[in-house]
C-alpha positions in Angstrom: -10.6 -11.3 -61.6 -7.0 -10.5 -62.5 -7.6 -6.7 -62.4 -9.6 -6.8 -59.1 -6.8 -8.5 -57.2 -4.3 -5.9 -58.2 -5.1 -3.0 -55.8 -5.4 -5.4 -52.9 -2.0 -6.8 -53.6 -0.6 -3.2 -53.6 -2.2 -2.5 -50.3 -0.7 -5.6 -48.7 2.7 -4.7 -49.9 2.6 -1.2 -48.6 1.3 -1.9 -45.1 4.1 -3.9 -43.7 6.6 -1.4 -45.0 4.7 1.6 -43.6 4.1 0.1 -40.1 7.6 -0.6 -38.8 9.3 2.2 -40.7 6.8 4.7 -39.2 7.3 3.4 -35.7 11.1 3.4 -36.0 11.4 6.9 -37.2 9.4 8.4 -34.4 11.6 8.2 -31.3 15.3 8.6 -30.9 16.7 7.0 -27.7 19.9 8.4 -26.1 21.6 7.1 -23.0 22.1 9.8 -20.4 23.5 7.5 -17.7 24.2 3.8 -17.2 25.4 1.6 -14.3 22.4 2.5 -12.2 21.7 -0.3 -9.7 17.9 -0.9 -9.9 16.9 2.8 -10.3 13.4 3.5 -9.2 12.5 7.2 -9.2 13.6 10.4 -11.0 13.4 14.1 -10.4 14.8 17.1 -12.3 16.8 19.7 -10.5 16.8 23.3 -11.8 19.9 23.7 -14.0 19.8 20.4 -15.8 20.9 17.9 -13.2 18.7 15.0 -12.0 18.1 13.0 -8.8 17.8 9.3 -9.2 17.0 6.7 -6.5 18.5 3.3 -6.4 16.5 0.6 -4.7 19.5 -0.4 -2.6 19.3 2.9 -0.8 21.5 5.4 -2.7 20.2 8.7 -4.0 22.3 9.9 -6.9 22.8 13.3 -8.4 23.3 12.8 -12.1 24.6 15.5 -14.4 23.4 16.0 -18.0 26.5 14.2 -19.2 25.8 11.2 -17.0 28.3 11.8 -14.2 27.0 10.5 -10.8 27.6 11.6 -7.3 25.9 9.9 -4.3 23.9 12.2 -2.0 24.6 11.7 1.7 22.2 12.1 4.6 19.6 9.4 3.8 18.4 6.8 6.3 18.9 3.1 6.2 16.3 1.3 4.1 15.0 -2.3 4.0 15.9 -3.2 0.5 14.7 -6.8 0.4 12.2 -7.9 -2.2 10.4 -4.9 -3.6 11.5 -2.6 -0.8 14.2 0.0 -0.8 14.7 3.6 -1.6 11.8 4.3 -4.0 10.3 7.5 -5.3 11.8 11.1 -5.2 10.1 14.4 -5.9 11.0 18.0 -5.3 8.9 20.4 -3.2 6.9 22.6 -5.5 8.9 25.6 -4.1 12.2 23.8 -4.3 13.9 27.0 -5.7 13.2 28.7 -2.3 13.4 25.8 0.2 15.6 23.2 -1.5 13.4 20.4 -0.1 13.6 16.9 -1.6 11.0 14.2 -0.7 11.7 10.4 -0.9 9.7 7.3 -0.1 11.5 4.2 1.3 10.7 1.0 3.1 11.5 1.8 6.7 12.6 -0.9 9.0 11.2 -0.8 12.5 9.3 -2.6 15.2 7.0 -5.3 13.6 8.9 -5.3 10.3 8.8 -2.5 7.8 6.5 -0.1 6.0 6.5 2.7 3.5 7.8 6.0 4.9 8.0 9.5 3.4 11.0 11.6 4.4 12.4 15.0 3.4 15.6 16.9 3.6 17.2 20.0 2.3 19.6 19.6 -0.6 22.8 21.4 0.4 24.0 24.2 -1.8 27.7 23.2 -1.5 27.7 19.4 -2.0 25.6 16.3 -2.7 23.9 15.8 0.7 20.5 16.1 2.3 20.5 18.2 5.5 18.1 17.9 8.4 16.4 14.7 7.0 13.1 14.0 8.8 10.4 11.3 8.4 7.1 13.0 7.9 4.8 10.0 7.3 4.9 6.3 8.2 2.6 3.6 6.9 0.9 2.0 9.9 1.2 -0.7 11.1 4.6 -2.0 10.2 4.4 -5.7 9.1 6.8 -8.4 8.1 6.5 -8.3 4.3 8.9 -7.5 1.4 6.2 -6.7 -1.2 3.7 -4.1 -2.4 5.0 -0.9 -1.0 3.2 1.3 -3.5 5.3 4.4 -2.9 4.7 7.0 -5.6 4.5 10.7 -4.6 2.6 13.5 -6.3 2.2 17.1 -5.2 -1.2 18.5 -6.0 -1.8 22.0 -7.2 -3.1 22.9 -3.6 0.3 22.0 -2.2 -0.8 18.8 -0.5 1.1 15.6 -1.1 -0.4 12.3 -2.3 1.3 9.1 -1.4 0.3 5.7 -2.9 0.6 2.7 -0.5 0.4 -1.0 -1.4 -1.4 -3.6 0.6 1.8 -5.4 1.6 0.7 -8.6 -0.2 -0.4 -11.0 2.6 -2.6 -8.2 4.1 -4.8 -7.5 1.2 -8.1 -7.8 3.2 -7.0 -4.7 5.1 -7.2 -2.6 1.9 -10.9 -2.4 2.8 -10.3 -1.5 6.4 -9.8 2.2 7.4 -7.7 1.4 10.5 -4.6 0.6 8.5 -2.7 2.4 5.7 -2.6 -0.8 3.5 -3.9 -0.4 -0.1 -4.6 3.3 0.3 -3.9 6.6 -1.3 -3.0 9.0 1.5 -3.0 12.8 1.4 -0.8 14.8 3.7 0.5 18.4 4.0 4.1 19.2 3.1 5.1 18.6 6.7 3.1 15.3 7.1 0.1 16.7 9.0 -3.5 16.0 8.0 -5.3 18.4 5.7 -8.5 19.6 7.3 -10.6 18.6 4.3 -9.4 15.0 4.2 -12.4 12.6 4.1 -11.5 11.0 7.5 -9.7 14.0 9.0 -11.5 13.7 12.3 -10.6 10.0 12.6 -14.2 8.8 12.6 -14.7 5.2 13.7 -11.0 4.6 14.0 -10.3 5.6 10.4 -6.7 6.8 9.9 -7.0 10.5 9.1 -4.4 10.6 6.3 -6.5 8.3 4.1 -7.8 9.7 0.9 -9.1 6.6 -1.0 -9.0 2.9 -0.3 -9.4 -0.5 -1.9 -6.2 -0.3 -3.9 -3.7 -3.2 -4.5 -0.2 -1.9 -5.3 -0.2 1.5 -7.0 3.3 2.2 -8.4 2.2 5.0 -10.7 0.9 8.4 -9.7 0.7 11.8 -11.5 -1.4 14.9 -11.5 -3.3 15.4 -14.7 -2.3 19.0 -15.7 -5.6 19.5 -17.5 -7.7 18.9 -14.4 -5.4 19.1 -11.5 -6.6 15.7 -10.3 -4.5 12.8 -9.2 -4.4 9.7 -11.4 -2.9 6.4 -10.2 -2.2 3.1 -11.8 -2.0 -0.1 -9.7 -0.7 -3.6 -10.3 -3.4 -6.2 -10.6 -2.7 -9.8 -9.7 -2.8 -12.0 -12.8 -4.5 -9.3 -15.0 -6.5 -6.4 -13.7 -3.9 -3.6 -13.7 -6.1 -0.5 -13.2 -6.1 3.3 -14.0 -8.1 5.2 -11.4 -8.8 8.8 -10.6 -9.0 8.5 -6.8 -11.7 10.6 -5.2 -12.0 11.5 -1.5 -13.4 8.6 0.6 -14.1 6.3 -2.4 -13.5 2.6 -2.5 -11.7 1.1 -5.5 -12.7 -2.4 -4.7 -9.5 -4.5 -4.0 -9.7 -7.4 -3.1 -13.5 -7.7 -3.4 -13.6 -6.8 -7.1 -10.9 -7.1 -9.7 -10.5 -7.8 -13.5 -7.7 -10.2 -12.7 -7.4 -13.6 -11.1 -5.0 -15.0 -8.5 -1.6 -16.2 -9.7 -2.9 -19.8 -9.3 -5.8 -19.0 -11.6 -8.5 -18.9 -8.8 -11.1 -16.2 -8.7 -10.6 -13.0 -6.7 -13.4 -11.8 -4.4 -16.9 -11.4 -5.9 -16.3 -10.6 -9.6 -15.6 -7.4 -11.5 -18.3 -5.0 -10.0 -20.1 -4.3 -6.8 -22.4 -1.5 -5.6 -20.5 1.1 -3.6 -17.2 0.3 -5.4 -15.6 2.3 -8.2 -14.9 1.0 -11.6 -11.4 1.7 -13.1 -11.1 4.1 -16.0 -9.1 1.5 -17.9 -7.7 -2.0 -17.1 -5.2 -4.3 -18.6 -5.7 -8.0 -18.9 -3.1 -9.6 -19.3 -1.0 -7.4 -17.0 1.6 -5.0 -18.2 3.0 -4.5 -14.6 2.7 -0.7 -14.6 5.3 1.5 -12.8 5.8 5.2 -13.2 3.6 7.6 -15.2 3.8 11.0 -16.8 1.3 13.2 -18.6 2.9 14.8 -21.6 2.5 18.5 -22.0 5.7 19.4 -24.0 6.2 20.7 -27.5 8.8 18.2 -28.7 6.1 15.6 -29.5 3.1 17.8 -30.3 1.0 14.8 -31.4 1.3 13.3 -27.9 0.2 16.3 -26.0 -2.3 15.3 -23.3 -1.4 11.6 -23.5 -0.2 9.7 -20.5 2.9 7.5 -20.6 3.3 4.4 -18.3 6.3 2.2 -17.7 5.7 -1.5 -18.1 7.9 -4.0 -16.3 6.4 -7.2 -17.5 5.8 -6.4 -21.1 9.1 -4.4 -21.3 7.6 -1.3 -23.0 6.8 2.3 -22.6 3.0 2.5 -23.0 1.5 5.6 -24.5 -2.1 5.9 -23.5 -4.1 8.0 -25.9 -6.6 10.1 -24.0 -9.7 12.0 -24.9 -10.4 13.9 -21.7 -10.8 11.2 -19.0 -11.4 8.5 -21.6 -8.8 6.1 -22.9 -9.2 5.9 -26.7 -6.1 3.9 -27.6 -2.7 2.8 -26.7 0.7 2.2 -28.3 3.8 0.2 -27.0 7.1 2.0 -27.5 10.7 0.9 -26.8 9.8 -2.7 -27.2 13.1 -3.3 -29.0 15.1 -2.4 -25.8 14.1 -5.6 -24.0 14.1 -3.6 -20.8 11.7 -3.3 -17.8 10.7 0.3 -17.7 10.5 1.4 -14.0 9.8 5.2 -14.3 8.9 7.8 -16.9 9.0 11.6 -16.5 8.8 14.6 -18.8 11.9 16.7 -18.6 12.1 20.5 -18.5 13.3 20.2 -22.2 10.1 18.5 -23.3 11.9 15.2 -23.8 10.7 12.0 -22.1 13.1 10.3 -19.7 12.8 6.7 -18.6 14.6 4.5 -16.1 15.2 0.8 -16.9 14.9 -1.6 -14.0 18.1 -3.6 -14.0 21.3 -4.1 -12.0 22.9 -2.1 -14.8 20.0 0.3 -15.2 19.9 3.1 -17.6 18.5 6.6 -17.7 17.4 7.2 -21.3 16.2 10.4 -23.0 13.6 10.2 -25.8 13.3 12.8 -28.5 11.7 12.8 -31.9 13.8 11.2 -34.6 14.5 13.9 -37.1 
């Protein structure tokens, strides 16, 4: 008996030491900038500077050493609740046209709604010139929640925009006469691509709609391996979903869900229904996902092809291990920060950059711990 117990004892002693030590040595976290007021979106400019949105309505130009300058020329935003100045992306040909795209909650008749605007970043100072709104979520309603608002340019040059169902209007996620709970697809100037599933506006369908039945997708990225859009949406209590939205398909909200209402009551008809798509992956309990990035860099070779997701509720950066389009595992990083992670992007240097959702928010750079 005595001898048999020995190897087991050795294993038990080794594992606790190996676990945390291994995790701690993997990622070095550096602060690039602090004092960001509820930062939401991040884009990299050629030459090492970054653009960061603050929910209150400011767009900041942040240098590599953390110096901040506010970019002028943006419209007024409705920054109550979850609204504000939200995502930011550069036009794929930014080097030629200097165009910057943002999403924001736009006040107007009837309340507010997610809008997409663009302007030209001036060569001689931090301002956007000739700012114009190219898309408006319709109709505007009185609500301060579920704006969605992530932007992703596809390889064909069209722009995907994720739109939440504005909370109290969730039934309209299933209706094609409103932009609630939809992924929309527009051209760079906001017009309708001819091959959109409802491009001709059949039966009153809004022609910008790409897919529907979404709740509040605050994560969107193009999978570089396939060129396809991936989105992640917030569930209610449980039921956060990863989807690969396809043209004209219905992703089920609020008829099917893997979550329940916040009061514990059942949502819709269960977890599956004919004619409605199943998620690729879901979280229950919720992580509250916001922001995502596919990793293609060389700094973390073992993470190539994985997707990273910010988690607000669980205060982590979640690494989702992929095998093609299949989720085969996940790992929580940055849990020791005690910070809500609002966005994650891969930098031109192959490092991962994250924004923490706080009144004193931070922009952090993650590199391998050597």
